[in-house]
N, C-alpha and C positions, 0 to 999 in steps of 0.2 A: 328681199324675198319675203313672201308671206309663208308662215309656218303654223300648222295646226296639228295637234295630237288628239286623235280620236281614241277614246278609251271605252271598252265594252265592260259590262258588269263582271265578266269572268276574268278580267285583267289583261285581255289582249289589247294591243295598240296598233293603230295605223297612223303613220306620220305622213302628212301631206305638205308639200312645199312647191311653190310656183314663183317664177320671176314676177316682180312687182307690177310690171306693165301689162301682164296677162290677166290679172284679176278682173273678173266680171266681163270677160270677152268670150267669144266662141271660136273654136278651131274646127276644121273639117278635113276629112280624108274620104273622098268618094261620098258614099251615102252616110257615113258615120260622122256625127257632129257632137262635140263635147263643149259644155259650158264650164269654163274655169271659174267656178263660183266661190264667193266669199263663204258660203255655207260649208264648203268642203275644205278650202285652203285657208280659211280664217281671215281675220282683219287686222292682225298684228304683224308689223314689219319686224324681221329678224336680220341680223347681220350674218355674214358668212361664217364667223367663228361659232355663233350659236347653232347655226344649221349643221355645221360639221360635228359639233358635240352631240347633238340629238341623233344625227344619222349614224354615228359610231355605235350607238346602243340599240338602234331600232331594228325590229325583226320584220316589219312590213312597211314598205315605203312607197309613196306615189309621188313622182317628180314630173313637173311640167315647166319647160323653158330652157333656153340655151345656157344661162348662167348656173342654174341649179344642177343641170345635167353635167356640165363641165366640172363642177365641184365634186360630184359623185364619181366621175371618171378619174379625177385627180386623186381621190381617196382610195381608188381601187375597188369601189363597190359595184361598178358596172363597166361594160365596154361600150364605147360609142356605137359600134356596129350592131348592138342589140337593142338600140332605141327604135321606137315606133314614131314615125314622122307624121305630123299633121301639118301639111304644107311645109313651112320652114321651122315649125315649132317641135322640138324633140320631146318625147314622153318616155318615161321609164318607170318600171316597177321593180322593187327588190323584195324578195321573200327569203328570210333565213329560217331554217328549221332547227 
């Protein structure tokens, strides 16, 4: 999985994770098309243990792909039924206040 942590000047973070085979591809749902870009999801591969560790602490998360979504479901962060599907590719966002 590719993992990137975006940090704003005021200390907020967005954690972006996608399955490795999805990087630099496009997915579509009707008129909506998303590019799963290296600019957003990063270019450094991470294993499941590292992703779990980061997701445990993250307040704002963007997930794209079957494996990373399954990992988040397994951790209790999301429910599968709340995912937005782009064809066969699940997408989820987590916001903790």
